[in-house]
N, CA, C and O atoms as a GROMACS GRO file, in nm:
protein
  508
    1MET      N    1  -2.374  -6.124   2.418
    1MET     CA    2  -2.289  -6.197   2.334
    1MET      C    3  -2.192  -6.236   2.222
    1MET      O    4  -2.130  -6.331   2.174
    2GLU      N    5  -2.225  -6.069   2.206
    2GLU     CA    6  -2.169  -6.078   2.031
    2GLU      C    7  -2.024  -6.028   2.161
    2GLU      O    8  -1.918  -6.091   2.160
    3ASP      N    9  -2.037  -5.967   2.212
    3ASP     CA   10  -1.885  -5.865   2.351
    3ASP      C   11  -1.861  -6.072   2.424
    3ASP      O   12  -1.803  -6.125   2.329
    4ILE      N   13  -1.867  -6.105   2.456
    4ILE     CA   14  -1.862  -6.309   2.464
    4ILE      C   15  -1.737  -6.340   2.387
    4ILE      O   16  -1.615  -6.345   2.404
    5SER      N   17  -1.830  -6.360   2.293
    5SER     CA   18  -1.727  -6.446   2.175
    5SER      C   19  -1.626  -6.332   2.090
    5SER      O   20  -1.550  -6.339   1.992
    6ILE      N   21  -1.655  -6.259   2.153
    6ILE     CA   22  -1.488  -6.059   2.076
    6ILE      C   23  -1.442  -6.172   2.176
    6ILE      O   24  -1.422  -6.284   2.129
    7GLY      N   25  -1.423  -6.147   2.313
    7GLY     CA   26  -1.295  -6.189   2.352
    7GLY      C   27  -1.308  -6.341   2.344
    7GLY      O   28  -1.430  -6.351   2.353
    8ILE      N   29  -1.293  -6.382   2.340
    8ILE     CA   30  -1.346  -6.536   2.367
    8ILE      C   31  -1.245  -6.569   2.238
    8ILE      O   32  -1.143  -6.636   2.248
    9ALA      N   33  -1.300  -6.498   2.094
    9ALA     CA   34  -1.116  -6.536   1.937
    9ALA      C   35  -1.055  -6.412   1.993
    9ALA      O   36  -0.939  -6.416   1.953
   10PHE      N   37  -1.074  -6.296   2.070
   10PHE     CA   38  -0.926  -6.261   2.042
   10PHE      C   39  -0.820  -6.360   2.141
   10PHE      O   40  -0.700  -6.344   2.118
   11PHE      N   41  -0.865  -6.481   2.270
   11PHE     CA   42  -0.739  -6.476   2.335
   11PHE      C   43  -0.742  -6.658   2.207
   11PHE      O   44  -0.637  -6.703   2.162
   12ALA      N   45  -0.880  -6.722   2.179
   12ALA     CA   46  -0.810  -6.776   2.157
   12ALA      C   47  -0.758  -6.802   1.982
   12ALA      O   48  -0.750  -6.908   1.919
   13ALA      N   49  -0.736  -6.694   1.951
   13ALA     CA   50  -0.623  -6.610   1.880
   13ALA      C   51  -0.500  -6.601   1.829
   13ALA      O   52  -0.447  -6.612   1.719
   14ALA      N   53  -0.440  -6.558   2.041
   14ALA     CA   54  -0.348  -6.554   2.067
   14ALA      C   55  -0.251  -6.662   2.054
   14ALA      O   56  -0.136  -6.670   2.012
   15VAL      N   57  -0.380  -6.785   2.129
   15VAL     CA   58  -0.273  -6.859   2.181
   15VAL      C   59  -0.322  -6.956   2.057
   15VAL      O   60  -0.313  -7.076   2.085
   16GLY      N   61  -0.355  -6.937   1.970
   16GLY     CA   62  -0.277  -7.007   1.869
   16GLY      C   63  -0.235  -6.955   1.803
   16GLY      O   64  -0.223  -7.013   1.695
   17ILE      N   65  -0.185  -6.823   1.811
   17ILE     CA   66  -0.049  -6.766   1.729
   17ILE      C   67   0.087  -6.808   1.806
   17ILE      O   68   0.148  -6.900   1.753
   18VAL      N   69   0.118  -6.775   1.874
   18VAL     CA   70   0.134  -6.901   2.003
   18VAL      C   71   0.252  -7.037   1.943
   18VAL      O   72   0.372  -7.051   1.919
   19ALA      N   73   0.134  -7.110   1.940
   19ALA     CA   74   0.157  -7.228   1.956
   19ALA      C   75   0.205  -7.214   1.798
   19ALA      O   76   0.274  -7.313   1.773
   20ILE      N   77   0.198  -7.159   1.725
   20ILE     CA   78   0.218  -7.207   1.547
   20ILE      C   79   0.373  -7.174   1.585
   20ILE      O   80   0.483  -7.230   1.576
   21ILE      N   81   0.298  -7.004   1.654
   21ILE     CA   82   0.515  -7.007   1.669
   21ILE      C   83   0.593  -7.045   1.746
   21ILE      O   84   0.706  -6.995   1.746
   22PHE      N   85   0.565  -7.127   1.820
   22PHE     CA   86   0.667  -7.274   1.860
   22PHE      C   87   0.676  -7.366   1.868
   22PHE      O   88   0.743  -7.429   1.951
   23LYS      N   89   0.590  -7.418   1.755
   23LYS     CA   90   0.536  -7.544   1.645
   23LYS      C   91   0.663  -7.444   1.486
   23LYS      O   92   0.757  -7.516   1.453
   24TYR      N   93   0.658  -7.356   1.439
   24TYR     CA   94   0.777  -7.340   1.367
   24TYR      C   95   0.941  -7.307   1.429
   24TYR      O   96   1.019  -7.300   1.334
   25LEU      N   97   1.014  -7.284   1.574
   25LEU     CA   98   1.094  -7.277   1.632
   25LEU      C   99   1.108  -7.416   1.685
   25LEU      O  100   1.219  -7.444   1.731
   26ASN      N  101   1.023  -7.501   1.686
   26ASN     CA  102   1.054  -7.592   1.730
   26ASN      C  103   1.108  -7.700   1.573
   26ASN      O  104   1.191  -7.791   1.583
   27ASN      N  105   1.072  -7.680   1.504
   27ASN     CA  106   1.081  -7.804   1.418
   27ASN      C  107   1.193  -7.735   1.321
   27ASN      O  108   1.204  -7.757   1.200
   28GLU      N  109   1.218  -7.709   1.344
   28GLU     CA  110   1.454  -7.690   1.268
   28GLU      C  111   1.520  -7.855   1.296
   28GLU      O  112   1.574  -7.945   1.232
   29LYS      N  113   1.461  -7.812   1.484
   29LYS     CA  114   1.562  -7.875   1.579
   29LYS      C  115   1.526  -8.011   1.543
   29LYS      O  116   1.602  -8.102   1.506
   30ASN      N  117   1.343  -8.013   1.566
   30ASN     CA  118   1.356  -8.162   1.457
   30ASN      C  119   1.437  -8.267   1.375
   30ASN      O  120   1.507  -8.366   1.394
   31ARG      N  121   1.377  -8.169   1.244
   31ARG     CA  122   1.442  -8.207   1.145
   31ARG      C  123   1.564  -8.223   1.141
   31ARG      O  124   1.614  -8.271   1.039
   32ARG      N  125   1.679  -8.171   1.301
   32ARG     CA  126   1.814  -8.193   1.285
   32ARG      C  127   1.825  -8.313   1.338
   32ARG      O  128   1.896  -8.400   1.287
   33TYR      N  129   1.732  -8.338   1.485
   33TYR     CA  130   1.720  -8.438   1.474
   33TYR      C  131   1.721  -8.623   1.395
   33TYR      O  132   1.800  -8.718   1.391
   34ALA      N  133   1.621  -8.601   1.359
   34ALA     CA  134   1.589  -8.723   1.251
   34ALA      C  135   1.677  -8.733   1.161
   34ALA      O  136   1.645  -8.836   1.102
   35VAL      N  137   1.760  -8.696   1.117
   35VAL     CA  138   1.878  -8.634   1.084
   35VAL      C  139   1.965  -8.732   1.134
   35VAL      O  140   1.986  -8.844   1.090
   36MET      N  141   2.002  -8.686   1.210
   36MET     CA  142   2.083  -8.811   1.308
   36MET      C  143   2.058  -8.906   1.323
   36MET      O  144   2.146  -8.991   1.340
   37GLU      N  145   1.871  -8.951   1.327
   37GLU     CA  146   1.816  -9.119   1.423
   37GLU      C  147   1.889  -9.126   1.295
   37GLU      O  148   2.003  -9.084   1.311
   38LYS      N  149   1.867  -9.160   1.185
   38LYS     CA  150   1.884  -9.180   1.021
   38LYS      C  151   1.968  -9.173   1.016
   38LYS      O  152   1.992  -9.176   0.896
   39ALA      N  153   2.043  -9.165   1.059
   39ALA     CA  154   2.209  -9.189   1.000
   39ALA      C  155   2.314  -9.255   1.119
   39ALA      O  156   2.428  -9.297   1.099
   40ILE      N  157   2.236  -9.251   1.255
   40ILE     CA  158   2.285  -9.409   1.304
   40ILE      C  159   2.233  -9.527   1.290
   40ILE      O  160   2.275  -9.640   1.318
   41GLU      N  161   2.073  -9.463   1.214
   41GLU     CA  162   2.002  -9.568   1.171
   41GLU      C  163   2.126  -9.780   1.079
   41GLU      O  164   2.142  -9.902   1.092
   42SER      N  165   2.178  -9.618   0.976
   42SER     CA  166   2.173  -9.640   0.892
   42SER      C  167   2.343  -9.662   0.896
   42SER      O  168   2.403  -9.688   0.792
   43GLY      N  169   2.439  -9.645   1.076
   43GLY     CA  170   2.576  -9.659   0.984
   43GLY      C  171   2.618  -9.590   0.970
   43GLY      O  172   2.705  -9.581   1.057
   44GLN      N  173   2.624  -9.468   0.867
   44GLN     CA  174   2.717  -9.374   0.883
   44GLN      C  175   2.706  -9.278   0.960
   44GLN      O  176   2.614  -9.221   1.018
   45PRO      N  177   2.894  -9.259   0.946
   45PRO     CA  178   2.918  -9.119   1.044
   45PRO      C  179   2.818  -8.974   1.018
   45PRO      O  180   2.776  -8.918   0.918
   46LEU      N  181   2.809  -8.954   1.149
   46LEU     CA  182   2.726  -8.725   1.185
   46LEU      C  183   2.935  -8.721   1.105
   46LEU      O  184   3.048  -8.769   1.112
   47PRO      N  185   2.857  -8.633   1.044
   47PRO     CA  186   3.003  -8.525   1.054
   47PRO      C  187   3.031  -8.457   1.201
   47PRO      O  188   2.981  -8.478   1.311
   48GLU      N  189   3.164  -8.335   1.141
   48GLU     CA  190   3.241  -8.310   1.304
   48GLU      C  191   3.170  -8.231   1.369
   48GLU      O  192   3.134  -8.233   1.487
   49ASN      N  193   3.132  -8.085   1.197
   49ASN     CA  194   3.044  -8.020   1.321
   49ASN      C  195   2.887  -8.010   1.270
   49ASN      O  196   2.824  -7.904   1.273
   50PHE      N  197   2.840  -8.122   1.227
   50PHE     CA  198   2.708  -8.182   1.236
   50PHE      C  199   2.598  -8.048   1.405
   50PHE      O  200   2.491  -7.988   1.417
   51PHE      N  201   2.696  -8.070   1.470
   51PHE     CA  202   2.596  -8.047   1.590
   51PHE      C  203   2.661  -7.848   1.614
   51PHE      O  204   2.600  -7.764   1.680
   52THR      N  205   2.730  -7.836   1.575
   52THR     CA  206   2.766  -7.642   1.585
   52THR      C  207   2.712  -7.597   1.452
   52THR      O  208   2.662  -7.485   1.457
   53VAL      N  209   2.710  -7.662   1.320
   53VAL     CA  210   2.588  -7.557   1.252
   53VAL      C  211   2.467  -7.511   1.308
   53VAL      O  212   2.387  -7.594   1.351
   54LYS      N  213   2.447  -7.405   1.312
   54LYS     CA  214   2.355  -7.344   1.338
   54LYS      C  215   2.305  -7.177   1.246
   54LYS      O  216   2.390  -7.091   1.223
   55LYS      N  217   2.162  -7.164   1.207
   55LYS     CA  218   2.123  -7.084   1.158
   55LYS      C  219   2.145  -6.914   1.282
   55LYS      O  220   2.063  -6.902   1.373
   56GLU      N  221   2.202  -6.860   1.274
   56GLU     CA  222   2.173  -6.754   1.381
   56GLU      C  223   2.018  -6.720   1.411
   56GLU      O  224   1.941  -6.670   1.329
   57GLU      N  225   1.984  -6.761   1.556
   57GLU     CA  226   1.807  -6.787   1.617
   57GLU      C  227   1.834  -6.598   1.654
   57GLU      O  228   1.931  -6.537   1.698
   58LYS      N  229   1.683  -6.552   1.604
   58LYS     CA  230   1.652  -6.394   1.601
   58LYS      C  231   1.713  -6.320   1.757
   58LYS      O  232   1.789  -6.412   1.788
   59ARG      N  233   1.726  -6.228   1.859
   59ARG     CA  234   1.788  -6.200   1.947
   59ARG      C  235   1.642  -6.177   2.018
   59ARG      O  236   1.538  -6.219   1.967
   60SER      N  237   1.646  -6.111   2.133
   60SER     CA  238   1.503  -6.093   2.204
   60SER      C  239   1.502  -5.941   2.159
   60SER      O  240   1.393  -5.894   2.126
   61PHE      N  241   1.566  -5.894   2.156
   61PHE     CA  242   1.459  -5.760   2.086
   61PHE      C  243   1.494  -5.773   1.958
   61PHE      O  244   1.574  -5.681   1.942
   62GLU      N  245   1.483  -5.838   1.843
   62GLU     CA  246   1.406  -5.856   1.721
   62GLU      C  247   1.279  -5.875   1.799
   62GLU      O  248   1.175  -5.810   1.803
   63TYR      N  249   1.314  -5.973   1.854
   63TYR     CA  250   1.130  -6.048   1.885
   63TYR      C  251   1.036  -5.873   1.925
   63TYR      O  252   0.963  -5.813   1.846
   64PHE      N  253   1.073  -5.827   2.078
   64PHE     CA  254   1.057  -5.755   2.073
   64PHE      C  255   1.000  -5.614   1.977
   64PHE      O  256   0.886  -5.572   1.994
   65LYS      N  257   1.077  -5.564   1.897
   65LYS     CA  258   1.062  -5.507   1.828
   65LYS      C  259   0.924  -5.539   1.707
   65LYS      O  260   0.853  -5.462   1.643
   66SER      N  261   0.930  -5.706   1.716
   66SER     CA  262   0.781  -5.718   1.620
   66SER      C  263   0.730  -5.704   1.676
   66SER      O  264   0.649  -5.617   1.643
   67GLY      N  265   0.707  -5.762   1.816
   67GLY     CA  266   0.597  -5.748   1.933
   67GLY      C  267   0.530  -5.634   1.929
   67GLY      O  268   0.409  -5.625   1.909
   68ILE      N  269   0.650  -5.494   1.957
   68ILE     CA  270   0.581  -5.390   1.940
   68ILE      C  271   0.510  -5.340   1.867
   68ILE      O  272   0.422  -5.280   1.928
   69ILE      N  273   0.500  -5.332   1.753
   69ILE     CA  274   0.470  -5.342   1.599
   69ILE      C  275   0.374  -5.345   1.612
   69ILE      O  276   0.298  -5.252   1.642
   70PHE      N  277   0.334  -5.535   1.579
   70PHE     CA  278   0.234  -5.581   1.595
   70PHE      C  279   0.065  -5.488   1.659
   70PHE      O  280  -0.045  -5.448   1.620
   71THR      N  281   0.199  -5.501   1.841
   71THR     CA  282   0.111  -5.409   1.917
   71THR      C  283   0.036  -5.332   1.894
   71THR      O  284  -0.084  -5.338   1.924
   72PHE      N  285   0.088  -5.250   1.840
   72PHE     CA  286   0.049  -5.089   1.827
   72PHE      C  287  -0.085  -5.044   1.681
   72PHE      O  288  -0.170  -4.955   1.667
   73LEU      N  289  -0.048  -5.136   1.617
   73LEU     CA  290  -0.051  -5.233   1.483
   73LEU      C  291  -0.271  -5.227   1.530
   73LEU      O  292  -0.368  -5.159   1.495
   74GLY      N  293  -0.244  -5.351   1.631
   74GLY     CA  294  -0.398  -5.384   1.652
   74GLY      C  295  -0.428  -5.238   1.713
   74GLY      O  296  -0.509  -5.178   1.642
   75VAL      N  297  -0.390  -5.170   1.815
   75VAL     CA  298  -0.412  -5.049   1.916
   75VAL      C  299  -0.469  -4.960   1.831
   75VAL      O  300  -0.559  -4.883   1.866
   76VAL      N  301  -0.394  -4.967   1.653
   76VAL     CA  302  -0.513  -4.858   1.535
   76VAL      C  303  -0.662  -4.880   1.554
   76VAL      O  304  -0.752  -4.812   1.603
   77PHE      N  305  -0.654  -5.011   1.492
   77PHE     CA  306  -0.686  -5.030   1.428
   77PHE      C  307  -0.867  -5.106   1.569
   77PHE      O  308  -0.969  -5.141   1.510
   78TRP      N  309  -0.865  -5.111   1.665
   78TRP     CA  310  -0.922  -5.114   1.798
   78TRP      C  311  -0.982  -4.898   1.831
   78TRP      O  312  -1.085  -4.830   1.836
   79ILE      N  313  -0.864  -4.884   1.840
   79ILE     CA  314  -0.878  -4.734   1.797
   79ILE      C  315  -1.017  -4.642   1.725
   79ILE      O  316  -1.114  -4.579   1.766
   80LEU      N  317  -0.938  -4.692   1.563
   80LEU     CA  318  -1.064  -4.685   1.448
   80LEU      C  319  -1.190  -4.790   1.458
   80LEU      O  320  -1.268  -4.787   1.363
   81PHE      N  321  -1.221  -4.900   1.584
   81PHE     CA  322  -1.371  -4.874   1.610
   81PHE      C  323  -1.456  -4.866   1.714
   81PHE      O  324  -1.571  -4.896   1.747
   82PHE      N  325  -1.294  -4.783   1.779
   82PHE     CA  326  -1.412  -4.774   1.874
   82PHE      C  327  -1.437  -4.579   1.891
   82PHE      O  328  -1.521  -4.520   1.958
   83LEU      N  329  -1.315  -4.515   1.790
   83LEU     CA  330  -1.400  -4.392   1.735
   83LEU      C  331  -1.555  -4.345   1.650
   83LEU      O  332  -1.627  -4.245   1.642
   84GLY      N  333  -1.551  -4.501   1.590
   84GLY     CA  334  -1.702  -4.544   1.482
   84GLY      C  335  -1.678  -4.429   1.366
   84GLY      O  336  -1.744  -4.341   1.310
   85TYR      N  337  -1.512  -4.495   1.362
   85TYR     CA  338  -1.526  -4.441   1.153
   85TYR      C  339  -1.514  -4.594   1.126
   85TYR      O  340  -1.432  -4.665   1.185
   86PHE      N  341  -1.624  -4.650   1.007
   86PHE     CA  342  -1.656  -4.751   0.864
   86PHE      C  343  -1.775  -4.782   0.977
   86PHE      O  344  -1.708  -4.805   1.078
   87LYS      N  345  -1.856  -4.789   0.999
   87LYS     CA  346  -1.992  -4.869   1.120
   87LYS      C  347  -2.000  -5.010   1.075
   87LYS      O  348  -2.007  -5.108   1.149
   88GLU      N  349  -1.996  -5.005   0.868
   88GLU     CA  350  -2.085  -5.061   0.835
   88GLU      C  351  -1.974  -5.207   0.840
   88GLU      O  352  -2.016  -5.321   0.824
   89GLN      N  353  -1.815  -5.171   0.868
   89GLN     CA  354  -1.739  -5.329   0.887
   89GLN      C  355  -1.653  -5.327   1.025
   89GLN      O  356  -1.536  -5.358   1.048
   90ALA      N  357  -1.757  -5.279   1.107
   90ALA     CA  358  -1.705  -5.262   1.282
   90ALA      C  359  -1.611  -5.429   1.282
   90ALA      O  360  -1.489  -5.445   1.288
   91PHE      N  361  -1.711  -5.526   1.272
   91PHE     CA  362  -1.691  -5.651   1.320
   91PHE      C  363  -1.525  -5.689   1.217
   91PHE      O  364  -1.443  -5.764   1.270
   92ALA      N  365  -1.493  -5.625   1.068
   92ALA     CA  366  -1.329  -5.686   1.054
   92ALA      C  367  -1.255  -5.528   1.138
   92ALA      O  368  -1.133  -5.526   1.157
   93PHE      N  369  -1.312  -5.449   1.168
   93PHE     CA  370  -1.198  -5.415   1.285
   93PHE      C  371  -1.144  -5.431   1.362
   93PHE      O  372  -1.028  -5.415   1.400
   94ILE      N  373  -1.299  -5.494   1.420
   94ILE     CA  374  -1.245  -5.525   1.546
   94ILE      C  375  -1.141  -5.735   1.524
   94ILE      O  376  -1.054  -5.794   1.588
   95PHE      N  377  -1.212  -5.762   1.422
   95PHE     CA  378  -1.108  -5.858   1.384
   95PHE      C  379  -1.001  -5.866   1.406
   95PHE      O  380  -0.947  -5.954   1.472
   96ILE      N  381  -0.945  -5.763   1.346
   96ILE     CA  382  -0.829  -5.746   1.276
   96ILE      C  383  -0.794  -5.658   1.384
   96ILE      O  384  -0.771  -5.722   1.487
   97GLY      N  385  -0.787  -5.595   1.391
   97GLY     CA  386  -0.726  -5.534   1.598
   97GLY      C  387  -0.712  -5.652   1.707
   97GLY      O  388  -0.633  -5.660   1.801
   98ALA      N  389  -0.808  -5.736   1.665
   98ALA     CA  390  -0.753  -5.887   1.803
   98ALA      C  391  -0.666  -5.962   1.709
   98ALA      O  392  -0.580  -6.028   1.767
   99PHE      N  393  -0.664  -5.971   1.571
   99PHE     CA  394  -0.562  -5.999   1.552
   99PHE      C  395  -0.424  -5.984   1.610
   99PHE      O  396  -0.376  -6.040   1.709
  100PHE      N  397  -0.339  -5.844   1.476
  100PHE     CA  398  -0.299  -5.806   1.564
  100PHE      C  399  -0.198  -5.773   1.701
  100PHE      O  400  -0.078  -5.776   1.726
  101THR      N  401  -0.311  -5.745   1.763
  101THR     CA  402  -0.260  -5.720   1.912
  101THR      C  403  -0.250  -5.892   2.020
  101THR      O  404  -0.230  -5.927   2.136
  102ALA      N  405  -0.280  -5.951   1.885
  102ALA     CA  406  -0.249  -6.081   1.928
  102ALA      C  407  -0.145  -6.146   1.915
  102ALA      O  408  -0.092  -6.225   1.993
  103PHE      N  409  -0.105  -6.102   1.788
  103PHE     CA  410  -0.020  -6.189   1.750
  103PHE      C  411   0.170  -6.070   1.786
  103PHE      O  412   0.290  -6.092   1.769
  104GLY      N  413   0.072  -5.930   1.850
  104GLY     CA  414   0.208  -5.895   1.836
  104GLY      C  415   0.272  -5.955   2.061
  104GLY      O  416   0.377  -5.984   2.119
  105SER      N  417   0.107  -5.939   2.100
  105SER     CA  418   0.106  -6.029   2.251
  105SER      C  419   0.216  -6.119   2.221
  105SER      O  420   0.314  -6.118   2.296
  106ALA      N  421   0.212  -6.214   2.096
  106ALA     CA  422   0.280  -6.355   2.088
  106ALA      C  423   0.472  -6.340   2.089
  106ALA      O  424   0.569  -6.388   2.148
  107PHE      N  425   0.428  -6.205   1.942
  107PHE     CA  426   0.569  -6.133   1.962
  107PHE      C  427   0.673  -6.156   2.100
  107PHE      O  428   0.780  -6.212   2.125
  108LEU      N  429   0.563  -6.069   2.177
  108LEU     CA  430   0.642  -5.994   2.298
  108LEU      C  431   0.670  -6.103   2.358
  108LEU      O  432   0.787  -6.139   2.342
  109LEU      N  433   0.613  -6.163   2.415
  109LEU     CA  434   0.575  -6.286   2.497
  109LEU      C  435   0.697  -6.425   2.446
  109LEU      O  436   0.719  -6.504   2.539
  110ILE      N  437   0.756  -6.450   2.339
  110ILE     CA  438   0.854  -6.517   2.307
  110ILE      C  439   1.011  -6.407   2.321
  110ILE      O  440   1.112  -6.459   2.368
  111GLY      N  441   1.016  -6.257   2.275
  111GLY     CA  442   1.095  -6.178   2.303
  111GLY      C  443   1.065  -6.231   2.459
  111GLY      O  444   1.165  -6.302   2.467
  112LEU      N  445   1.011  -6.245   2.568
  112LEU     CA  446   1.013  -6.220   2.705
  112LEU      C  447   1.112  -6.363   2.694
  112LEU      O  448   1.235  -6.355   2.693
  113LEU      N  449   1.047  -6.479   2.687
  113LEU     CA  450   1.097  -6.605   2.671
  113LEU      C  451   1.247  -6.688   2.631
  113LEU      O  452   1.300  -6.794   2.667
  114ARG      N  453   1.289  -6.550   2.514
  114ARG     CA  454   1.345  -6.617   2.542
  114ARG      C  455   1.559  -6.498   2.548
  114ARG      O  456   1.669  -6.534   2.506
  115ARG      N  457   1.504  -6.327   2.640
  115ARG     CA  458   1.577  -6.309   2.670
  115ARG      C  459   1.534  -6.336   2.884
  115ARG      O  460   1.544  -6.254   2.974
  116ASN      N  461   1.486  -6.489   2.888
  116ASN     CA  462   1.565  -6.580   2.987
  116ASN      C  463   1.624  -6.619   2.966
  116ASN      O  464   1.725  -6.599   3.033
  117GLN      N  465   1.637  -6.741   2.824
  117GLN     CA  466   1.693  -6.820   2.753
  117GLN      C  467   1.853  -6.740   2.771
  117GLN      O  468   1.944  -6.801   2.827
  118GLU      N  469   1.869  -6.627   2.728
  118GLU     CA  470   1.906  -6.548   2.652
  118GLU      C  471   2.055  -6.553   2.823
  118GLU      O  472   2.154  -6.620   2.853
  119LYS      N  473   2.010  -6.487   2.854
  119LYS     CA  474   2.012  -6.493   3.025
  119LYS      C  475   2.098  -6.568   3.057
  119LYS      O  476   2.219  -6.555   3.075
  120ASN      N  477   1.968  -6.723   3.070
  120ASN     CA  478   2.098  -6.891   3.140
  120ASN      C  479   2.180  -6.905   3.060
  120ASN      O  480   2.299  -6.916   3.091
  121GLU      N  481   2.136  -6.908   2.932
  121GLU     CA  482   2.302  -6.939   2.861
  121GLU      C  483   2.409  -6.886   2.881
  121GLU      O  484   2.503  -6.962   2.858
  122LYS      N  485   2.457  -6.713   2.939
  122LYS     CA  486   2.567  -6.595   2.966
  122LYS      C  487   2.562  -6.682   3.134
  122LYS      O  488   2.661  -6.755   3.134
  123GLN      N  489   2.520  -6.690   3.207
  123GLN     CA  490   2.523  -6.777   3.279
  123GLN      C  491   2.619  -6.900   3.291
  123GLN      O  492   2.714  -6.935   3.360
  124ASN      N  493   2.537  -6.951   3.177
  124ASN     CA  494   2.613  -7.083   3.238
  124ASN      C  495   2.742  -7.113   3.138
  124ASN      O  496   2.814  -7.212   3.152
  125LYS      N  497   2.755  -7.036   3.058
  125LYS     CA  498   2.860  -6.936   3.026
  125LYS      C  499   2.994  -6.971   3.125
  125LYS      O  500   3.079  -7.060   3.131
  126ASN      N  501   2.956  -6.832   3.208
  126ASN     CA  502   3.052  -6.792   3.314
  126ASN      C  503   3.034  -6.881   3.374
  126ASN      O  504   2.940  -6.848   3.446
  127GLU      N  505   3.067  -7.004   3.402
  127GLU     CA  506   3.000  -7.081   3.555
  127GLU      C  507   3.142  -7.190   3.458
  127GLU      O  508   3.177  -7.300   3.503
   0.00000   0.00000   0.00000
């Protein structure tokens, strides 16, 4: 029973982390749309550079780099668990290893998605 719950916890953590990261990335865009809607409703003009001013987004390589670091940390905790160190805190090592592995996997997934988005943006600029 414990083996199944560990697997479920790992995938639930991965899904939760990915959802939180996507929610955070989407938050900024939603705030800009809310400001735009309020300005239109009140009849206020929007500045000319309102749509072009953006903070620089992370490139896909930065997400990959973070993903590799977190995944490596997770693997280290898994190795410590499987080698039998700290038997009294075995559950803590399983949890921490699953957390870092899921977090790293989420960053790797976001890096893949960003890389595809960057490729599409380059193709659209060339056309």
